[in-house]
Kinemage of the C-alpha trace (Angstrom):
@kinemage 1
@onewidth
@group {chain A} dominant
@subgroup {mainchain}
@vectorlist {calphas} color= white
{ca met a 1} P 18.143 -35.030 1.731
{ca ile a 2} L 14.664 -33.549 2.240
{ca asp a 3} L 13.528 -30.012 2.678
{ca ala a 4} L 10.985 -30.190 5.479
{ca ser a 5} L 10.681 -26.443 5.862
{ca ser a 6} L 7.822 -25.961 3.396
{ca ser a 7} L 5.233 -28.367 4.840
{ca leu a 8} L 3.110 -26.363 7.241
{ca asp a 9} L -0.142 -28.305 7.415
{ca tyr a 10} L -2.182 -27.842 10.570
{ca leu a 11} L -0.268 -29.116 13.588
{ca pro a 12} L -2.678 -29.918 16.454
{ca pro a 13} L -1.776 -29.724 20.143
{ca pro a 14} L -0.190 -31.224 22.194
{ca ala a 15} L 2.617 -31.252 19.601
{ca arg a 16} L 5.966 -29.951 20.829
{ca ile a 17} L 7.210 -26.607 19.511
{ca gly a 18} L 10.973 -26.034 19.460
{ca ile a 19} L 12.400 -22.583 20.121
{ca leu a 20} L 15.993 -21.520 19.509
{ca gly a 21} L 16.768 -19.076 22.286
{ca ala a 22} L 15.263 -18.830 25.742
{ca gly a 23} L 15.114 -15.111 26.421
{ca gln a 24} L 12.016 -13.102 27.254
{ca leu a 25} L 10.599 -13.373 23.731
{ca gly a 26} L 10.905 -17.132 23.995
{ca lys a 27} L 9.220 -17.073 27.394
{ca met a 28} L 6.193 -15.200 26.082
{ca leu a 29} L 5.976 -17.546 23.086
{ca val a 30} L 6.133 -20.559 25.419
{ca gln a 31} L 3.292 -19.110 27.484
{ca ala a 32} L 1.189 -18.494 24.358
{ca ala a 33} L 1.835 -22.040 23.139
{ca gln a 34} L 0.991 -23.603 26.463
{ca thr a 35} L -2.250 -21.636 26.647
{ca met a 36} L -3.288 -23.321 23.392
{ca gly a 37} L -2.264 -26.767 24.607
{ca tyr a 38} L 1.102 -27.097 22.880
{ca gln a 39} L 4.227 -28.352 24.598
{ca thr a 40} L 7.546 -26.576 24.172
{ca ile a 41} L 11.241 -27.300 24.155
{ca val a 42} L 13.858 -24.532 24.133
{ca leu a 43} L 17.560 -24.634 23.278
{ca asp a 44} L 19.833 -22.098 24.954
{ca pro a 45} L 23.304 -22.172 26.556
{ca asp a 46} L 21.837 -20.541 29.695
{ca ala a 47} L 19.904 -23.109 31.743
{ca asn a 48} L 18.296 -20.346 33.811
{ca ala a 49} L 17.162 -18.137 30.904
{ca pro a 50} L 13.557 -16.849 31.124
{ca ala a 51} L 11.983 -19.331 28.686
{ca ala a 52} L 13.929 -22.246 30.193
{ca gln a 53} L 12.191 -21.487 33.500
{ca val a 54} L 8.714 -22.145 32.063
{ca ser a 55} L 9.170 -24.558 29.142
{ca gln a 56} L 8.346 -28.263 29.520
{ca glu a 57} L 11.906 -29.061 28.467
{ca ala a 58} L 15.125 -27.088 28.011
{ca leu a 59} L 18.275 -28.169 26.195
{ca glu a 60} L 21.436 -26.530 27.531
{ca phe a 61} L 23.633 -26.308 24.441
{ca ala a 62} L 25.339 -23.682 22.334
{ca tyr a 63} L 23.259 -22.796 19.280
{ca asp a 64} L 25.730 -24.483 16.941
{ca asp a 65} L 26.309 -27.613 19.031
{ca pro a 66} L 25.526 -30.669 16.819
{ca lys a 67} L 24.272 -32.663 19.830
{ca gly a 68} L 21.788 -29.952 20.765
{ca ile a 69} L 20.633 -29.540 17.175
{ca glu a 70} L 20.129 -33.292 16.848
{ca gln a 71} L 18.113 -33.516 20.069
{ca leu a 72} L 15.935 -30.571 19.079
{ca ala a 73} L 15.232 -32.120 15.677
{ca leu a 74} L 14.216 -35.405 17.315
{ca lys a 75} L 12.007 -33.913 20.021
{ca ala a 76} L 10.279 -30.963 18.292
{ca ala a 77} L 7.596 -31.103 15.622
{ca arg a 78} L 8.443 -27.621 14.341
{ca val a 79} L 11.062 -25.027 15.217
{ca thr a 80} L 11.199 -21.249 15.359
{ca thr a 81} L 13.632 -18.715 16.790
{ca glu a 82} L 13.217 -15.927 19.308
{ca phe a 83} L 16.154 -13.790 18.191
{ca glu a 84} L 18.047 -13.159 14.991
{ca asn a 85} L 21.595 -14.023 16.045
{ca val a 86} L 21.092 -17.778 16.027
{ca pro a 87} L 23.561 -19.171 13.448
{ca ser a 88} L 21.698 -19.445 10.156
{ca his a 89} L 23.552 -22.724 9.550
{ca thr a 90} L 21.732 -24.184 12.556
{ca leu a 91} L 18.387 -23.238 11.036
{ca gln a 92} L 19.426 -24.723 7.705
{ca val a 93} L 20.478 -28.056 9.267
{ca leu a 94} L 17.229 -28.270 11.235
{ca ser a 95} L 15.141 -27.417 8.155
{ca glu a 96} L 16.426 -30.557 6.422
{ca lys a 97} L 14.664 -32.615 9.091
{ca ile a 98} L 11.642 -30.659 10.342
{ca pro a 99} L 9.791 -27.442 9.385
{ca val a 100} L 11.688 -24.351 10.543
{ca his a 101} L 10.409 -20.770 10.293
{ca pro a 102} L 11.533 -18.115 9.772
{ca ser a 103} L 13.909 -19.599 7.217
{ca ala a 104} L 17.691 -19.615 7.477
{ca tyr a 105} L 17.788 -17.236 4.504
{ca ala a 106} L 15.443 -14.657 6.063
{ca val a 107} L 17.365 -14.700 9.335
{ca ser a 108} L 20.726 -14.406 7.538
{ca val a 109} L 19.497 -11.257 5.756
{ca ala a 110} L 18.609 -9.630 9.072
{ca gln a 111} L 21.988 -10.600 10.554
{ca asp a 112} L 23.965 -8.424 8.163
{ca arg a 113} L 23.164 -4.724 7.734
{ca ile a 114} L 24.761 -4.602 4.290
{ca ile a 115} L 22.705 -7.486 2.931
{ca glu a 116} L 19.629 -6.166 4.717
{ca lys a 117} L 19.908 -2.692 3.193
{ca asn a 118} L 20.410 -4.088 -0.295
{ca met a 119} L 17.362 -6.305 0.167
{ca ile a 120} L 15.284 -3.269 1.187
{ca leu a 121} L 16.502 -1.331 -1.852
{ca ser a 122} L 15.619 -4.302 -4.070
{ca cys a 123} L 12.034 -3.900 -2.821
{ca lys a 124} L 12.134 -0.353 -4.259
{ca leu a 125} L 12.016 1.087 -0.739
{ca gln a 126} L 14.343 3.719 0.690
{ca thr a 127} L 16.909 3.459 3.477
{ca ala a 128} L 19.038 6.190 4.977
{ca pro a 129} L 21.919 6.987 2.573
{ca phe a 130} L 24.858 4.765 3.536
{ca his a 131} L 28.433 3.808 2.745
{ca val a 132} L 29.926 0.329 3.261
{ca ile a 133} L 33.284 0.152 5.047
{ca lys a 134} L 35.033 -3.218 4.897
{ca his a 135} L 38.662 -2.057 5.019
{ca pro a 136} L 40.453 1.021 6.407
{ca ser a 137} L 40.888 2.292 2.845
{ca asp a 138} L 37.087 2.495 2.505
{ca val a 139} L 37.013 5.229 5.152
{ca glu a 140} L 38.855 7.584 2.791
{ca lys a 141} L 36.234 6.936 0.106
{ca thr a 142} L 33.370 8.127 2.326
{ca pro a 143} L 31.153 10.707 0.565
{ca his a 144} L 31.308 13.937 2.547
{ca asp a 145} L 27.555 14.428 2.421
{ca leu a 146} L 27.093 11.318 4.638
{ca leu a 147} L 28.599 13.159 7.576
{ca pro a 148} L 27.486 13.642 10.305
{ca gly a 149} L 26.514 9.983 10.455
{ca ile a 150} L 26.295 6.847 12.560
{ca leu a 151} L 28.867 4.081 12.142
{ca lys a 152} L 27.342 0.647 12.764
{ca thr a 153} L 28.887 -2.793 12.714
{ca ala a 154} L 27.361 -4.881 9.935
{ca arg a 155} L 26.744 -7.792 12.282
{ca leu a 156} L 25.757 -8.374 15.935
{ca gly a 157} L 24.627 -4.845 16.739
{ca tyr a 158} L 21.436 -4.343 18.751
{ca asp a 159} L 19.995 -2.031 21.426
{ca gly a 160} L 22.520 0.648 20.560
{ca lys a 161} L 25.522 -1.708 20.722
{ca gly a 162} L 28.052 -1.522 17.908
{ca gln a 163} L 27.065 2.048 17.008
{ca val a 164} L 28.994 5.311 17.220
{ca ser a 165} L 27.964 8.817 16.147
{ca val a 166} L 30.610 10.594 14.066
{ca asn a 167} L 30.661 14.181 12.860
{ca asn a 168} L 33.671 14.256 10.559
{ca leu a 169} L 36.187 12.071 8.739
{ca leu a 170} L 38.676 12.098 11.621
{ca gln a 171} L 36.062 10.829 14.071
{ca leu a 172} L 35.016 8.190 11.538
{ca gln a 173} L 38.583 6.943 11.194
{ca leu a 174} L 38.973 6.727 14.964
{ca ala a 175} L 35.612 4.991 15.436
{ca tyr a 176} L 36.331 2.375 12.770
{ca thr a 177} L 39.824 1.723 14.156
{ca thr a 178} L 38.392 1.305 17.671
{ca met a 179} L 35.595 -1.028 16.527
{ca asn a 180} L 38.094 -3.030 14.489
{ca ala a 181} L 40.436 -3.434 17.465
{ca lys a 182} L 37.655 -4.653 19.751
{ca val a 183} L 36.425 -7.307 17.316
{ca thr a 184} L 39.652 -8.516 15.727
{ca ser a 185} L 41.324 -8.972 19.121
{ca ser a 186} L 38.974 -11.881 19.854
{ca thr a 187} L 38.333 -13.274 16.351
{ca ala a 188} L 40.258 -14.467 13.337
{ca val a 189} L 38.935 -11.799 10.962
{ca asp a 190} L 41.274 -9.168 9.581
{ca asp a 191} L 38.844 -6.256 9.329
{ca ile a 192} L 35.212 -5.917 10.320
{ca ser a 193} L 32.497 -4.692 8.001
{ca cys a 194} L 30.595 -1.568 8.971
{ca val a 195} L 27.954 0.715 7.547
{ca leu a 196} L 28.046 4.487 7.842
{ca glu a 197} L 24.500 5.877 7.800
{ca lys a 198} L 23.774 9.526 7.209
{ca lys a 199} L 22.012 11.228 10.136
{ca leu a 200} L 18.576 12.321 9.005
{ca pro a 201} L 16.210 14.925 10.493
{ca leu a 202} L 14.028 12.526 12.455
{ca his a 203} L 10.430 13.343 13.338
{ca ala a 204} L 9.317 10.006 14.773
{ca glu a 205} L 10.063 6.291 14.765
{ca tyr a 206} L 7.422 3.703 13.924
{ca ser a 207} L 7.305 -0.044 13.636
{ca val a 208} L 4.969 -2.410 11.828
{ca ile a 209} L 4.646 -6.037 12.882
{ca val a 210} L 3.420 -8.278 10.097
{ca ala a 211} L 2.579 -11.984 10.265
{ca arg a 212} L 2.733 -13.996 7.042
{ca asn a 213} L 1.893 -17.640 6.457
{ca glu a 214} L 2.755 -20.132 3.733
{ca leu a 215} L -0.287 -19.087 1.682
{ca asn a 216} L 0.982 -15.479 1.470
{ca glu a 217} L -1.809 -14.352 3.798
{ca met a 218} L -0.706 -11.398 5.916
{ca val a 219} L -2.059 -9.518 8.904
{ca thr a 220} L -0.538 -6.686 10.931
{ca leu a 221} L -0.716 -5.303 14.424
{ca pro a 222} L -1.746 -1.653 14.796
{ca ile a 223} L 1.115 0.676 13.908
{ca gln a 224} L 3.412 1.505 16.820
{ca cys a 225} L 5.105 4.801 17.684
{ca asn a 226} L 8.462 4.312 19.438
{ca gln a 227} L 10.799 6.415 21.542
{ca his a 228} L 14.393 5.288 22.121
{ca val a 229} L 16.874 6.360 24.798
{ca asn a 230} L 20.568 5.556 24.257
{ca gly a 231} L 19.655 3.220 21.409
{ca ile a 232} L 17.264 1.115 23.511
{ca leu a 233} L 13.500 1.205 23.079
{ca his a 234} L 12.034 3.199 25.973
{ca leu a 235} L 8.354 3.684 25.159
{ca thr a 236} L 5.838 2.490 22.587
{ca thr a 237} L 2.398 4.037 22.196
{ca val a 238} L -0.394 2.510 20.132
{ca phe a 239} L -3.313 4.870 19.679
{ca glu a 240} L -5.956 4.674 16.973
{ca arg a 241} L -5.862 7.509 14.418
{ca ala a 242} L -2.546 8.733 15.881
{ca met a 243} L -1.049 9.302 12.435
{ca asp a 244} L -2.056 10.200 8.911
{ca pro a 245} L -4.047 7.237 7.488
{ca glu a 246} L -2.300 7.399 4.113
{ca leu a 247} L 1.113 7.337 5.773
{ca glu a 248} L 0.045 4.426 7.956
{ca gln a 249} L -1.072 2.542 4.860
{ca glu a 250} L 2.259 3.232 3.145
{ca leu a 251} L 4.281 1.872 6.058
{ca thr a 252} L 2.042 -1.166 6.423
{ca gln a 253} L 2.308 -1.948 2.718
{ca ala a 254} L 6.098 -1.537 2.846
{ca ala a 255} L 6.307 -4.096 5.657
{ca lys a 256} L 4.191 -6.523 3.653
{ca thr a 257} L 6.377 -5.983 0.591
{ca ile a 258} L 9.482 -6.923 2.568
{ca ala a 259} L 7.798 -10.015 4.026
{ca thr a 260} L 6.773 -11.124 0.543
{ca asn a 261} L 10.235 -10.449 -0.893
{ca leu a 262} L 11.766 -12.702 1.777
{ca ser a 263} L 9.092 -15.406 1.315
{ca tyr a 264} L 8.802 -14.911 5.043
{ca ile a 265} L 6.791 -17.218 7.291
{ca gly a 266} L 6.349 -16.012 10.849
{ca val a 267} L 6.269 -12.653 12.604
{ca leu a 268} L 8.437 -9.880 11.178
{ca cys a 269} L 9.003 -6.381 12.559
{ca val a 270} L 9.955 -3.534 10.213
{ca glu a 271} L 11.214 -0.305 11.773
{ca phe a 272} L 10.720 3.042 10.019
{ca phe a 273} L 12.073 6.572 10.415
{ca val a 274} L 9.558 9.286 9.567
{ca leu a 275} L 11.503 12.427 8.660
{ca gln a 276} L 10.990 16.070 9.459
{ca asn a 277} L 9.876 18.311 6.658
{ca thr a 278} L 12.849 20.625 6.114
{ca ser a 279} L 11.188 22.351 3.159
{ca pro a 280} L 9.371 25.669 3.694
{ca glu a 281} L 6.488 24.219 1.725
{ca pro a 282} L 4.042 21.990 3.653
{ca lys a 283} L 4.022 18.410 2.416
{ca arg a 284} L 3.365 14.885 3.632
{ca pro a 285} L 6.225 13.381 5.649
{ca ser a 286} L 8.792 11.219 3.898
{ca trp a 287} L 10.172 8.054 5.466
{ca val a 288} L 12.868 5.398 5.198
{ca val a 289} L 13.142 1.816 6.374
{ca asn a 290} L 15.543 1.530 9.295
{ca glu a 291} L 15.894 -2.230 9.823
{ca ile a 292} L 14.008 -5.513 10.182
{ca ala a 293} L 13.760 -8.070 12.983
{ca pro a 294} L 12.808 -11.645 12.011
{ca arg a 295} L 10.880 -12.355 15.209
{ca pro a 296} L 8.415 -10.788 17.620
{ca his a 297} L 9.639 -7.373 18.677
{ca asn a 298} L 9.915 -5.333 21.853
{ca ser a 299} L 7.548 -2.724 20.409
{ca gly a 300} L 4.858 -5.401 19.945
{ca his a 301} L 4.668 -6.363 23.607
{ca his a 302} L 1.674 -4.072 24.037
{ca ser a 303} L -0.386 -6.634 22.117
{ca leu a 304} L -0.376 -8.944 25.155
{ca asp a 305} L -2.831 -6.590 26.873
{ca ser a 306} L -4.212 -4.317 24.143
{ca cys a 307} L -5.260 -6.779 21.424
{ca asp a 308} L -7.313 -9.952 21.161
{ca leu a 309} L -4.336 -11.665 19.492
{ca ser a 310} L -0.759 -10.967 20.587
{ca gln a 311} L 2.304 -11.076 18.366
{ca phe a 312} L 3.141 -14.417 20.002
{ca asp a 313} L -0.268 -15.827 19.105
{ca leu a 314} L 0.439 -14.785 15.515
{ca gln a 315} L 3.874 -16.415 15.555
{ca leu a 316} L 2.327 -19.650 16.791
{ca arg a 317} L -0.442 -19.538 14.180
{ca thr a 318} L 1.990 -19.113 11.297
{ca leu a 319} L 4.160 -21.957 12.572
{ca cys a 320} L 1.354 -24.416 13.280
{ca gly a 321} L -0.772 -23.856 10.179
{ca leu a 322} L -3.575 -22.244 12.169
{ca pro a 323} L -5.962 -19.659 10.656
{ca leu a 324} L -4.330 -16.245 10.377
{ca ile a 325} L -6.832 -13.538 11.295
{ca ser a 326} L -6.349 -9.819 11.890
{ca pro a 327} L -5.760 -8.803 15.510
{ca arg a 328} L -8.252 -6.327 16.928
{ca gln a 329} L -7.046 -3.653 19.322
{ca his a 330} L -9.553 -3.246 22.126
{ca ser a 331} L -7.638 -0.693 24.250
{ca pro a 332} L -5.270 2.209 23.634
{ca cys a 333} L -1.922 1.239 25.129
{ca ala a 334} L 1.523 2.449 26.162
{ca met a 335} L 4.386 0.001 26.680
{ca leu a 336} L 7.261 1.070 28.927
{ca asn a 337} L 10.516 -0.894 28.947
{ca leu a 338} L 11.824 -1.706 32.420
{ca leu a 339} L 15.621 -1.702 32.402
{ca gly a 340} L 17.992 -2.829 35.117
{ca asp a 341} L 18.747 0.813 35.872
{ca leu a 342} L 15.465 0.950 37.828
{ca trp a 343} L 16.856 -1.569 40.333
{ca leu a 344} L 20.177 0.297 40.622
{ca asn a 345} L 19.086 3.938 40.877
{ca ser a 346} L 18.031 3.749 44.515
{ca gly a 347} L 21.205 5.304 45.910
{ca val a 348} L 22.222 2.122 47.738
{ca gln a 349} L 24.977 -0.295 46.771
{ca his a 350} L 22.752 -3.329 46.218
{ca ala a 351} L 19.860 -3.734 43.792
{ca leu a 352} L 16.490 -2.641 45.134
{ca glu a 353} L 13.157 -3.808 43.729
{ca pro a 354} L 11.053 -0.941 42.338
{ca ala a 355} L 7.766 -0.058 44.048
{ca trp a 356} L 5.521 -2.335 41.987
{ca glu a 357} L 2.786 -2.150 44.621
{ca his a 358} L 2.339 1.536 43.836
{ca ile a 359} L 2.416 0.906 40.083
{ca leu a 360} L -0.180 -1.861 40.317
{ca ala a 361} L -2.470 0.340 42.405
{ca leu a 362} L -3.129 2.342 39.242
{ca pro a 363} L -5.965 1.124 36.978
{ca gly a 364} L -4.893 -0.316 33.630
{ca thr a 365} L -1.344 -1.322 34.608
{ca his a 366} L -0.072 -4.751 33.515
{ca leu a 367} L 3.366 -5.757 34.837
{ca his a 368} L 5.469 -8.284 32.906
{ca leu a 369} L 8.764 -9.279 34.566
{ca tyr a 370} L 10.997 -11.725 32.710
{ca gly a 371} L 12.549 -13.650 35.588
{ca lys a 372} L 16.102 -12.380 35.136
{ca thr a 373} L 17.926 -12.583 38.438
{ca glu a 374} L 20.664 -10.010 37.857
{ca pro a 375} L 19.682 -6.433 37.015
{ca arg a 376} L 22.268 -4.578 34.939
{ca arg a 377} L 22.182 -1.127 33.414
{ca gly a 378} L 20.598 -1.271 29.980
{ca arg a 379} L 19.371 -4.854 30.512
{ca lys a 380} L 15.691 -5.462 29.752
{ca met a 381} L 14.182 -6.857 32.932
{ca gly a 382} L 10.524 -6.523 31.962
{ca his a 383} L 7.925 -4.198 30.538
{ca leu a 384} L 4.852 -2.375 31.760
{ca asn a 385} L 1.720 -2.171 29.616
{ca ile a 386} L -0.786 0.565 30.423
{ca thr a 387} L -4.272 0.370 28.933
{ca gly a 388} L -7.261 2.676 29.238
{ca arg a 389} L -10.482 3.750 27.580
{ca gln a 390} L -8.907 6.781 25.881
{ca pro a 391} L -5.327 7.800 25.016
{ca lys a 392} L -5.499 10.692 27.498
{ca glu a 393} L -6.300 8.237 30.279
{ca val a 394} L -3.346 6.052 29.266
{ca leu a 395} L -0.953 9.013 29.168
{ca ser a 396} L -2.155 10.238 32.556
{ca thr a 397} L -1.468 6.857 34.133
{ca leu a 398} L 1.860 6.622 32.309
{ca ser a 399} L 2.937 9.973 33.769
{ca lys a 400} L 2.168 8.701 37.278
{ca cys a 401} L 4.161 5.525 36.623
{ca leu a 402} L 7.155 7.502 35.394
{ca glu a 403} L 7.043 9.584 38.555
{ca ile a 404} L 6.868 6.499 40.787
{ca leu a 405} L 9.779 4.898 38.939
{ca lys a 406} L 11.756 8.166 39.069
{ca leu a 407} L 12.069 8.320 35.293
{ca pro a 408} L 12.048 11.527 33.193
{ca pro a 409} L 8.584 12.912 32.452
{ca leu a 410} L 6.713 12.132 29.270
{ca asn a 411} L 7.896 13.672 26.002
{ca asn a 412} L 4.574 14.314 24.289
{ca ala a 413} L 6.198 15.913 21.242
{ca ser a 414} L 7.199 12.620 19.633
{ca leu a 415} L 4.246 10.415 20.532
{ca ala a 416} L 2.479 10.614 17.172
{ca leu a 417} L 2.065 12.515 13.938
């Protein structure tokens, strides 16, 4: 048996790149690859998924189907993934035949909050204080100073799913029992594993996207300030000098430390919570690592229109052994997520397309729709990038877009430090 995963010599086009998953991240990676002359093949159980619509070839299989895995290994020169919930076993099997990055190990760490948090702590970085709950008896052992907190499933939680806010022990018991009932009713497990995280006084949320290659060379996108609504990313702003330079350097270095610790090859997003200063004495903000995503990230979509290299260009470069150079941001940018709610808030029974013609009449607007045919509440249907010469110009245009889309006005308080 060979380990093909470590040989990342330069792979010239028109080699075929394999992608596990065919969602919107896969679609944007396919488009980046095709721009550079590469061919693509995606594997996804949904034949009409966004990336399947544009890739040269699509394999309609479950991610753990041996036939699909075998075909992908035969047809692709190298393989990557567009989301973290691909079975790590699939990545491991593929890596015995062709180079696969990120590795099965790195993806498996991101799939389990307990393992992920312990990995972060092993890097000598801080997370929110937490308590692991694997059995009902663990609820009784919860330290009281972790409440109020947020109970999260250890696996398969994203975009606010698998999370419940709890204020006291009684609410925690009820939340864990409810989560347990939902999962164990459809699986063979006895009890699910969860993590209770202490609620912290949050000032702002930031993310750093780092690309690392086999030579331990690393580059990052400009730091991103994020606003979430109901657990789903709503808005990302990327403005030069929007935060303290020393703090920015700390967060960037922390992301690089995690990438190195994982021997990571590819594009990795690290999310941070910057905390409010609750002390009467002025001091620099403290921060904790929230979580990692072993793939391009929603908050990095701005790079398609604000930088000379996007996060998908970086992913392709790390996979194909191409030179890894630092992206340059040429325009301040705001990225607005477009959820299915926009199609359903028109007051009529059927979905109604938003007024894109009015949005696109504004200078600096860049519309990216993913090709999903069914809008649902909370479903990411696309994103809108807004660029301008100055941050004030971007924010002015953003305010007009929010008004056209009938969304709440801009919350300037949490845009930057």
